[in-house]
N, C-alpha and C positions, 0 to 999 in steps of 0.2 A: 954384632950389637947385642949387648946384654939386655935383659928385661928392665933393669934399673935405668939404663941409657934410654930405652924406649919411653919409659915413664917420664924421665927428665925432659926429653925432647918433644913431648906431646904438644901438638898445636903448631910445631915449627915445620912440619912436612907438607902442609896443605898447598903452599905455593909450588913446591916441587912436583906434587901430584897433578896440580892444575896444568902446569907446563907440559907434563907428559901427556895429559889427557888432550890438550889442544893439539899436540903433535900427532896424536893418533887420529884426530878428527880430520885433518887435511889428508909343540912337538908331538908328534904322533905316538900313540900307545900301541903296543904290540898285540893287544887282544881287543875284542869287540866290547867287552864289559870291563870297566875299570871301577872297582869298589871304592876308590878314593873320590869319585865324582858323584856329587849329589844331583838328583834330578827331581823336580817337583812332580807330584802325582796329581792326575786330573780324573774326574769322574766320567761317566759315560757321556755326559753332555759336553765334556771338554772344559769344565770349570775346575779350578784348583785354588788353594790358599795355603800359605806358609809364612812364617816370620823368620828371617835370617839376619845375621849381622856380618857385614863385610869386615875382614880382619886385616891388620897391618902387614907390611912386608917384613922380611927377615933381613938382618944386617942393614946395608944401605940400599937395598933393592926396593923398587916400587912395589906396591901391593897388588898389581895386576900386570898381565902381559897380553899381547894381542897377536893373533896369527890368522892366516887365511888358508882355506883348502878348496879343492875342486871335487865335485862328484857328479858324474854324468855317464850315460850309456851311449856308446858309439854305434854306428851303423853295422858293425860286425857282431853286435850283441854283447860285446865285452864291456866291462865297467872301468872307468878311470876314477879312482878314489885315492887322491894324494894331497899332501900338504903343498902349498904353493911356496916356491922359493922367494917370492916377493915378501914373504913374512920376515926374511932375514936379509932383505935389501939386495937380492940377486935376481937376474933375469930368469923368467920362467917360461917354458915353451908354450904352455896353454895361454898365458898372458899375452905373449907375442902373437900367437895365432889369433886370439880374440881381437886384438887391436887391429890386425889386418882385415879380419872379417868385418869389423864394425866400420872400417873406413873404405870398404870396397865399393860402396854406393849401391849395393844389392840388398834389398830388404830381406831376402831369405838368409843371407849371410849374417845380418844383424840378429835375426831370430836364432840362428845357431849360436852366435856369441852369447846371447842371453841364457841359453840352456847350459852353457859351459862356464858361466862367470864364477868368479870367486865368491866364497862365503866367509863372512867376517865373524871371528870369535874373540871374546875376551875371556880370560881365566883368572880367578882369584881364589883366595881361601875364605871360607865362611864358617860361622858357627850357627848351627841350627837351633833357634830359640823355640820354635813351635812348628810341628809338622803333623797336623791332625790325622792325615791319611797314612802316615808312617811314623808313629810316635817313637819307634826304636831309634830313629835318627836324631832325636832331640838331645841336646847337650854334647853333640859330637862336632868335630872339625872335618870339613870336606873341601874338595876342590869344586868350584862351580863355574860352568861355562855359560856365557850369556852373550847377547848381541847388542847392537847399537841403541836400541830403544831403552834398555835398562841402563846402558852406559850413559846415555844422555841425562837420565834422571840423577845419576851419581854426579855428573859434571855440574848440572844445574844446582845441586845442593852445595857443592864446593864453591861455585861461582854464580851466586844468585843475580838475577837481572835487576832487582829493585833495591833502593837504598835502605829500606826499612827491614831488609832480610839479612840475617847474620850468616856468614859462610860457615859451613859445618864440614868437617872431615869425616865422612862416614866410615873410614877405616880405623878410626881412633878408638882405643879401648875405653877411654874415660869420657871423651867429649863427642863421640860419634852418635849414631842413631840406628835403631832397628829398621829393617826394610820389610814392609808388608807386601809380599808378592801375591798379587791377585790376577789370576788367569781366567780369561773368558774365551769362548769359541765364537769368533766373528767371521762369518762367511767361510767357514772351514779352516781358518787359521787361528793360531794362538795369539791372543791380544793381551798386552800388558799395560794398557793405558791407565787402568785403575790402580795400579801399584803405586805405593807411596812410602815415604819415610815417616817414622814417628818423630816425636820431639827428641831433641838431644838428651841422652842419658847414658851413664856408664854401663858397660856390660857387666852382668853378674854382680850388680851393686858395688862395683869397684873392689870386690874381694880379691886382694892381691895374690893370695895363694892359688885361687881358681884361675885368675887371669894368667899367671905365670905358667900354669899347667896347659892352658889353651895355647899360649905362645910357643910352648915346647912341641906342640903337635902340628905346627904349620908345615904344609907341604912345600917343597922346592918348586918354584914356577919356571926355573930356567930350562927345563927339558923341552918346553913348548917352543922355545926360540933358539935352541942349541943347534948349530949347523950340523953337528954329528948325527942328529936325529932326522935329517932331511936327505932324500936321495939326490944324487947329482943331476945336473942339467941333462947330461947325456942319457942317464937312466930314465929320467922322466920323458925325454924326447922319444926314446925307443918304445916306451910303453904307450905314449900317445899315438905313435904310428900304428902299433898293433891294434889299438882300440878303434881308431878312425878308419883304418884300412887304406890300401894303396889308391883306391879310386875316389876317395872323398876329396872334394874340391874346396878351395878357399879363394874366391874371386877369380882372377885370371890365371892363378897357378894351382897346381895340385898341392895338396898338403905336403906331400913328400918334397916337392921342389921348394915349397915355401919355408919349411923349417930346416932344410939342408943348406941354405945359403951360408957361405962361409963367414960373411961379415954382415949380418942382418942389421937394418937400421934400428935405432933404439925404439923399443915398443913397450907400452905398459897396458894394463887393463883399461878398457875404454871407460872414460869418466861418465859418459852419457848412459852407459848400461850399469846402473847402480849395483853395488855389491849386495848380495842377499844377506839377511841378518840371521844369526843363529839363535834368535830368541825362542823359536818354536821347539827346537830340539837339537841334539848333537848330530850334525850332518854326517860326519864320518861314520858314526855308529849306524845311522839310518841307512845310508847308501850301502854300507857293508852288509847289512842284513838283506837288503834287496839283491845284492850281487850273489849272496850265498843261496838265495832261493832260485836263481836262474840255472 
C-alpha cells in the first residue's frame, strides 16, 4: 500500500482494527538488546512520562501484533525463557502442563501454574513525540511493546462506551491522537492508569513530506508471529523437561509421564490463572538478564 493509498483510505480502517482488537481480547529477537524497541525511562521513584504516537500498519496489515511468552526458573536452577506456540495457534507444552496443574485440584499445583503462566505482549510502531528523559529518541520511529492495560485504552478510544464520544483511530496519521504515557510506581509495580490520549490532531501538522518519511521507516511486525521464529513443540518440550527435571510432579503424574503422552487431551492455558501483562517491562529481556546472572 502506497502512502497515497494510506491517505485516501484514512478513517476506513477503524472497523477492521476494532474487529482484530476484539479477537485479541477473547517473534523472538536473537539478542537481549534490540535498538528498534523503545522503552520509557523512569526515575528512581519509578515515575516516568513521554508522549508517543501509534502508527499505522504497512500494506494491508494491522498496525499491531500480539504474542505470548513464558519466563520462569525450574527446580533444577535452569531458566525456561521461550515464546509460546499459542501465539501462532499451536499447542504449547507449557500451556498443556499448566492446564493439567490448574485442574489437578491441588493448591500447590495451581501455585506452580501461576509462576509458569503466559505473559501477553502487543507490538506496534510508534513515533516518539516527546521523551524528556531521552530527548535523542524524539522524532524517531521505534517498535513498542506493551500489555493489556494500554491496549484497553487504545480499544476504548476506537470503540467508546458513550454516545456522545466520537470513535478515534489512534493509528491514523491525520485523525489520530497522541498518547501521553504516565508511569507511576504503585506497590512496587509500574502503573499506567493515568495515561491518556490527547484530542485528535494530525501528526507533524499533516506535513505530507514528513509523514511519508515516517511511513517509510515503519518496522515489519510479522517477525513476532512468524512460525519460522518459533521453536518446535518437541524442542520446547525437551527444554521444559531439562528445566523442570525428572522428579518434578504434576498432580498424579510425573512431568515426564504427563508431557510424553502420545495423544494428550486438548489443553490450553487456564482461564482462571490470568495472563500476566507486559506493561511493566519486556519480560523476555528481563528474564534473560536474570538467567545470565545465574
